[in-house]
N, C-alpha and C positions, 0 to 999 in steps of 0.2 A: 487304675494308675495313668491312662494314656488322658483323663480329661482331666486329672489333679497336674502334669504335666504340661497338658495343651493350657490350663488357666493360668500356670507357672509364666509360661512365653509370652501369655496373652496381655499378664499384667506387667510383665519387663516392659515390652512396647506399648504400653496404654491404653489397650485397648479393650481392656476390662476394666473398672474402677477397682482401687485398692481397697475395696470394703472388709472391716475385720473378720465379716463370716468367707468370706472368698477367701484371703487369708490362713485364715485358721483350716480352711479344707483343704487348701494347697501344701502348708504343714502335717495334716493329718494325715494326707497320703503318700507324701512325702518321705513319712518315718514308717512306715508299710517294710517288712522285713524284701516284699519284690522288689519295690523302689531301689529301697538303698544296694539290693544285688544288680539293678540294672546302671544304678549312678558307679557302680564297682567298675562294671565290664565296659562303660563308655569314657572312662577315667583310662583304664587300661589300654582301652584301643588307641587313645586321644596319647598316652604317650607310648604307645611303638610305632609312632608317627611320625615321633621328633616333634 
């Protein structure tokens, strides 16, 4: 999950090219249950901060 998230950020900042293989990997990692739980926790923390 760490590497998938890091690659996601790296592609957003154009540090890593958005190759189909890279994007597919990011999507696969992001669809894992632990990644979804992490995203939900981040969203809850952001909402709590206003």
